[in-house]
C-alpha positions as CSV (number, residue, x, y, z in Angstrom):
1,M,-31.2,-1.3,-11.8
2,Q,-31.5,-4.9,-10.8
3,T,-29.0,-6.6,-8.5
4,K,-27.3,-10.0,-8.6
5,I,-25.6,-11.9,-5.8
6,V,-21.8,-12.2,-6.0
7,R,-19.8,-14.6,-3.8
8,E,-16.3,-13.7,-2.6
9,G,-14.4,-15.2,0.3
10,A,-16.8,-16.2,3.0
11,C,-19.5,-13.7,2.0
12,K,-22.1,-13.1,-0.6
13,V,-23.4,-9.6,-1.6
14,H,-25.9,-7.9,-3.7
15,V,-24.4,-5.8,-6.5
16,Y,-25.9,-4.1,-9.5
17,E,-26.0,-6.0,-12.7
18,G,-24.5,-4.8,-16.0
19,K,-21.1,-3.3,-17.0
20,I,-19.3,-1.9,-14.0
21,T,-18.5,1.8,-14.1
22,K,-17.8,4.5,-11.5
23,K,-21.3,5.9,-12.5
24,D,-23.0,2.9,-11.0
25,P,-25.4,3.8,-8.1
26,V,-23.1,1.7,-5.9
27,F,-19.5,1.0,-7.1
28,F,-18.3,-2.6,-6.9
29,N,-15.0,-3.6,-8.5
30,P,-14.3,-7.4,-8.9
31,E,-10.8,-6.6,-9.9
32,M,-10.1,-5.5,-6.4
33,K,-10.6,-9.0,-5.0
34,F,-6.9,-9.5,-4.6
35,N,-6.6,-6.2,-2.6
36,R,-9.4,-7.5,-0.4
37,D,-7.8,-10.9,-0.1
38,I,-4.5,-9.4,1.0
39,S,-6.2,-7.1,3.4
40,V,-8.1,-9.9,5.1
41,A,-4.8,-11.9,5.4
42,C,-3.0,-8.8,6.9
43,L,-5.9,-8.1,9.3
44,K,-5.7,-11.7,10.6
45,V,-2.1,-11.2,11.4
46,A,-2.7,-7.8,13.0
47,R,-5.5,-9.2,15.1
48,K,-3.1,-11.7,16.6
49,M,-0.8,-8.8,17.6
50,S,-3.5,-7.2,19.8
51,S,-5.3,-8.4,23.0
52,E,-7.9,-5.5,22.9
53,T,-11.5,-5.7,22.0
54,W,-11.5,-4.8,18.3
55,V,-13.5,-2.1,16.6
56,I,-12.9,-1.6,12.9
57,C,-14.1,1.0,10.4
58,D,-14.6,0.4,6.7
59,L,-14.9,4.1,5.8
60,L,-16.0,3.9,2.1
61,S,-17.9,0.6,2.0
62,G,-19.6,0.7,-1.4
63,C,-21.7,-2.5,-1.3
64,G,-20.1,-3.5,2.0
65,I,-18.1,-6.5,0.7
66,R,-14.8,-5.5,2.3
67,G,-16.2,-4.8,5.8
68,I,-18.4,-7.9,5.7
69,R,-15.4,-10.1,4.8
70,Y,-13.5,-8.7,7.8
71,M,-16.4,-9.6,10.1
72,L,-16.7,-13.1,8.7
73,E,-13.1,-14.1,8.0
74,V,-11.0,-12.3,10.7
75,P,-11.3,-14.0,14.1
76,D,-12.4,-11.9,17.1
77,V,-13.5,-8.7,15.4
78,E,-16.1,-7.7,18.0
79,F,-17.7,-4.7,16.1
80,A,-17.5,-3.1,12.7
81,L,-18.7,0.2,11.4
82,L,-19.5,0.2,7.6
83,N,-20.0,3.6,6.1
84,D,-20.8,5.2,2.8
85,A,-22.0,8.7,2.0
86,N,-24.1,7.4,-1.0
87,P,-27.7,6.8,0.1
88,S,-28.0,3.9,-2.4
89,A,-24.9,2.3,-1.0
90,F,-26.2,2.7,2.5
91,E,-29.3,0.7,1.6
92,I,-27.5,-2.1,-0.2
93,I,-24.9,-2.4,2.7
94,K,-27.7,-2.9,5.2
95,K,-29.2,-5.5,2.9
96,N,-25.8,-7.3,2.6
97,V,-25.1,-7.2,6.3
98,G,-28.4,-8.8,6.9
99,L,-27.8,-11.4,4.1
100,N,-24.6,-12.5,5.7
101,K,-25.6,-12.2,9.4
102,A,-22.3,-10.4,9.8
103,G,-22.2,-10.2,13.6
104,R,-22.2,-6.8,15.4
105,A,-22.1,-4.4,12.4
106,E,-23.4,-0.9,12.3
107,V,-24.1,0.8,9.0
108,E,-23.8,4.6,8.6
109,N,-24.7,7.0,5.8
110,M,-22.3,9.9,6.5
111,E,-19.5,11.9,4.8
112,G,-16.3,10.1,5.7
113,N,-14.6,12.9,7.6
114,V,-17.7,13.7,9.5
115,L,-17.9,10.1,10.7
116,L,-14.2,10.0,11.6
117,S,-14.4,13.3,13.6
118,M,-17.0,11.7,15.8
119,H,-14.8,8.8,16.8
120,S,-11.5,10.1,18.1
121,N,-9.0,7.3,19.0
122,K,-11.8,4.7,18.8
123,F,-10.8,2.3,16.0
124,N,-8.3,-0.5,16.1
125,F,-8.4,-0.5,12.3
126,V,-9.5,2.0,9.7
127,D,-9.7,1.0,6.0
128,I,-9.6,3.7,3.4
129,D,-10.4,2.4,-0.1
130,P,-11.5,5.4,-2.2
131,F,-12.0,5.8,-5.9
132,G,-9.0,8.1,-6.4
133,S,-6.8,9.7,-3.8
134,S,-7.0,8.8,-0.1
135,V,-5.7,12.3,0.9
136,P,-9.1,13.8,1.8
137,F,-9.6,11.2,4.5
138,L,-6.1,10.7,6.0
139,D,-6.2,13.6,8.5
140,G,-9.5,12.3,9.9
141,A,-8.2,8.7,10.0
142,A,-5.1,9.9,11.9
143,R,-7.3,11.2,14.7
144,A,-9.7,8.2,14.7
145,V,-7.2,5.3,14.8
146,R,-6.0,4.4,18.3
147,H,-2.6,3.5,19.8
148,G,-1.6,0.1,18.7
149,G,-4.1,0.2,15.9
150,F,-3.7,-0.3,12.2
151,L,-4.4,1.6,9.0
152,G,-5.1,0.3,5.5
153,V,-4.8,2.8,2.6
154,T,-5.5,2.3,-1.1
155,G,-4.6,4.9,-3.7
156,T,-5.8,4.7,-7.3
157,D,-4.5,8.0,-8.4
158,L,-1.3,6.5,-9.9
159,G,-0.8,9.2,-12.5
160,P,0.2,12.0,-10.0
161,L,2.2,9.6,-7.7
162,A,4.0,7.9,-10.5
163,G,5.2,11.0,-12.2
164,T,2.7,11.5,-15.1
165,Y,1.1,14.5,-13.4
166,P,3.9,16.0,-11.2
167,K,2.0,19.3,-10.6
168,T,-1.0,17.4,-9.2
169,C,1.3,15.3,-7.0
170,L,2.9,18.5,-5.6
171,R,-0.4,20.1,-5.0
172,R,-2.0,17.0,-3.5
173,Y,0.8,15.3,-1.6
174,G,3.3,18.2,-1.1
175,A,5.9,16.1,-2.9
176,K,7.7,16.0,-6.3
177,S,7.1,12.8,-8.3
178,L,9.5,11.5,-10.9
179,K,9.3,9.1,-13.8
180,T,12.0,6.5,-13.3
181,D,12.4,2.8,-14.0
182,V,10.8,2.1,-10.5
183,I,8.0,4.6,-10.6
184,H,5.5,2.6,-8.6
185,E,7.8,2.0,-5.7
186,T,8.5,5.8,-5.7
187,G,4.7,6.4,-5.8
188,V,4.1,4.1,-2.9
189,R,6.9,5.9,-0.9
190,I,5.4,9.3,-1.6
191,L,2.0,8.1,-0.4
192,T,3.5,6.5,2.7
193,G,5.4,9.7,3.4
194,Y,2.2,11.6,3.3
195,I,0.6,9.2,5.7
196,I,3.5,9.6,8.1
197,R,3.2,13.4,8.0
198,A,-0.6,13.2,8.5
199,L,-0.3,11.1,11.7
200,S,2.8,12.8,13.1
201,K,0.7,16.0,13.6
202,Y,-1.2,14.1,16.3
203,D,2.0,12.6,17.9
204,K,1.3,9.3,16.2
205,G,3.9,7.2,14.4
206,F,3.2,5.1,11.3
207,L,5.2,1.9,10.6
208,P,4.6,0.3,7.2
209,L,4.2,-3.5,7.4
210,L,3.3,-4.3,3.8
211,C,3.2,-2.1,0.7
212,F,2.6,-3.1,-2.9
213,C,1.4,-2.1,-6.3
214,S,-1.1,-4.1,-8.3
215,R,-2.2,-2.9,-11.8
216,H,-4.2,0.3,-11.1
217,Y,-3.7,0.8,-7.4
218,Y,-1.3,1.1,-4.5
219,R,-2.0,-0.6,-1.1
220,I,-0.3,0.3,2.2
221,F,-0.9,-1.5,5.5
222,G,0.8,-0.3,8.6
223,E,0.7,0.0,12.4
224,V,0.0,3.1,14.4
225,K,1.7,4.1,17.7
226,K,0.6,7.0,19.8
227,S,4.0,8.3,20.9
228,R,6.1,11.4,20.3
229,G,9.1,9.2,20.0
230,C,7.5,6.9,17.5
231,A,6.3,9.9,15.5
232,D,9.8,11.5,15.5
233,K,11.3,8.2,14.4
234,A,8.8,7.9,11.5
235,V,9.4,11.5,10.4
236,A,13.2,10.9,10.5
237,G,12.6,8.3,7.8
238,L,11.5,10.9,5.3
239,G,13.9,12.1,2.6
240,Y,14.4,12.1,-1.1
241,L,15.1,9.6,-3.9
242,L,18.0,10.8,-5.9
243,Y,18.1,9.4,-9.4
244,C,20.7,9.7,-12.2
245,C,19.1,9.5,-15.7
246,K,22.5,9.1,-17.3
247,C,23.8,6.0,-15.5
248,G,20.8,4.7,-13.5
249,R,22.4,5.2,-10.1
250,R,19.9,5.9,-7.3
251,K,20.1,6.5,-3.5
252,Y,18.1,7.9,-0.7
253,S,19.2,11.1,1.0
254,R,18.1,13.7,3.4
255,F,19.0,16.3,0.7
256,N,17.9,16.8,-2.9
257,N,20.8,18.7,-4.4
258,E,23.7,16.1,-4.7
259,R,25.7,15.2,-7.8
260,C,26.1,11.7,-9.1
261,E,29.5,9.9,-9.2
262,C,29.3,9.9,-13.0
263,G,29.3,13.7,-13.0
264,A,25.7,14.3,-13.9
265,E,23.2,16.0,-11.6
266,F,20.7,13.9,-9.7
267,D,17.1,14.4,-10.3
268,Y,14.9,13.8,-7.3
269,A,11.5,12.7,-6.0
270,G,10.1,13.5,-2.6
271,P,9.9,14.1,0.2
272,L,9.0,10.5,0.6
273,Y,9.5,7.5,2.9
274,T,13.0,6.1,2.7
275,G,12.8,3.1,5.1
276,G,11.7,-0.5,4.7
277,L,8.3,-1.1,3.0
278,F,7.9,-4.6,4.6
279,D,8.1,-5.9,8.2
280,E,9.8,-9.4,7.9
281,D,8.1,-10.9,10.9
282,F,4.7,-9.6,9.9
283,V,5.1,-10.9,6.3
284,Q,6.2,-14.3,7.5
285,M,2.9,-14.7,9.4
286,I,0.7,-14.1,6.4
287,E,-1.2,-17.2,5.3
288,P,-2.0,-17.3,1.5
289,M,-5.6,-18.1,0.5
290,D,-5.0,-19.3,-3.0
291,S,-2.2,-19.9,-5.6
292,R,-2.0,-16.3,-6.7
293,M,-1.5,-15.1,-3.2
294,E,0.9,-17.9,-2.5
295,K,3.1,-16.8,-5.3
296,F,2.9,-13.2,-4.2
297,V,3.7,-13.9,-0.6
298,G,6.6,-16.1,-1.6
299,V,8.2,-13.2,-3.4
300,L,7.2,-10.9,-0.5
301,R,8.9,-13.0,2.1
302,E,12.2,-13.0,0.1
303,E,12.0,-9.3,-0.6
304,S,11.3,-8.5,3.1
305,K,14.8,-9.8,4.0
306,V,16.6,-7.4,1.6
307,D,17.4,-3.9,2.7
308,G,18.4,-2.3,-0.6
309,M,17.5,-0.4,-3.8
310,L,15.1,-1.5,-6.4
311,Y,16.2,-1.9,-10.1
312,D,14.4,-2.5,-13.3
313,I,16.4,-5.1,-15.2
314,H,15.3,-3.9,-18.6
315,E,16.4,-0.3,-17.8
316,I,19.8,-1.3,-16.5
317,C,20.4,-3.5,-19.5
318,S,19.3,-0.7,-21.9
319,L,21.5,1.9,-20.3
320,N,24.5,-0.4,-20.5
321,K,23.7,-1.7,-24.0
322,V,23.5,-5.4,-23.1
323,E,20.9,-8.0,-23.8
324,T,18.3,-8.4,-21.0
325,V,18.9,-11.1,-18.4
326,R,16.5,-13.3,-16.5
327,R,15.7,-12.1,-13.1
328,D,16.6,-15.4,-11.4
329,C,20.0,-15.3,-13.1
330,L,20.7,-11.8,-11.9
331,V,19.6,-12.6,-8.3
332,S,21.9,-15.7,-8.3
333,C,24.8,-13.7,-9.6
334,L,24.4,-11.1,-6.9
335,R,24.1,-13.7,-4.2
336,E,27.2,-15.4,-5.4
337,K,29.0,-12.2,-4.8
338,D,27.8,-12.2,-1.2
339,Y,25.1,-9.5,-1.7
340,S,21.5,-9.8,-0.6
341,A,19.1,-9.9,-3.6
342,S,15.6,-10.9,-4.4
343,G,12.8,-10.4,-6.9
344,S,10.2,-7.8,-6.0
345,V,6.4,-7.5,-5.8
346,F,6.8,-4.2,-7.7
347,G,7.2,-6.1,-11.0
348,G,8.3,-9.4,-12.5
349,H,11.4,-7.7,-14.1
350,T,12.5,-5.8,-10.9
351,V,15.2,-6.8,-8.4
352,R,16.0,-5.5,-4.9
353,T,19.6,-5.7,-3.7
354,D,22.1,-4.0,-1.4
355,A,24.8,-4.4,-4.1
356,P,26.1,-1.1,-5.7
357,L,25.2,-0.3,-9.2
358,S,28.6,-1.3,-10.5
359,V,28.1,-4.9,-9.3
360,V,24.5,-5.0,-10.7
361,V,25.9,-3.9,-14.1
362,E,28.7,-6.5,-13.9
363,C,26.1,-9.2,-13.3
364,V,23.8,-8.2,-16.2
365,G,26.9,-8.0,-18.4
366,K,27.6,-11.7,-17.7
367,K,24.1,-12.7,-19.0
């Protein structure tokens, strides 16, 4: 197959021509540009938080575009290791590193876990962007990322995490998934909970800094601390989402066998992470690259200030048999009642608020 040159961010890379499929000799997905843009922006902030010499690992590099962008666009990344087990990918990554003169970059052709096992506590940042689940690589990444480092994880297996294939989720993540009106936040929390458990085995705590869902994938970016206390604190944030299919009430709990106030039994998802998905200070430091990211970061900054539950407006209106209401109207109503409220990056028709369900219902009823 012939290659063509694609430009993205500060780099240009050779990719194979023709329709893009997972059967390509080297997989490259242009629809993941936003993921890469956000990751570059996050890594710029993370780099400012550290005074160490930085070594990063792009574990599943494909054509190398993600790792090369990190080298070119993130200041003071001293060394990058770009790896892919596919021999064809290995060759094209080397070609692309040379094309971009991407600083001190080493290219490897190894199975991901073999590479990670050779670099215990070495990397300041490990990026895992697989085609499918990140689970096979998280134990290795837990050992390879150092104290004060960062971890970026993508998951494209939304079916299991979002409740379509609960048996697969239980088998793969050791958690029960559940179809609710906020399935993608639940899926992100299940994945985050798994990351926390993977790192805690090595006395490392994982603190989420930014998590979101975009179309066909989840993305989680967080900080790693080598400390029993930090690991214990992270694990203490694990629990269950309790959800009432009758009235729409939801809550987080350490237990999964409670009864709803309306009298119905709660269904549940988990174990999963029950804490905040965004760090307000970290989010405020992100610098948007374009109009799409500017809109996303604007919503993110507002949402990071709210410690509350996520609701889907359409579902709440449907359960209470009222016409749907605009998100900005619902947010305004909740704020007028002295509750925190914002839109959410988990969907244009979702609202995060610390108001109880009864107040949310009252506001949607006002139209």
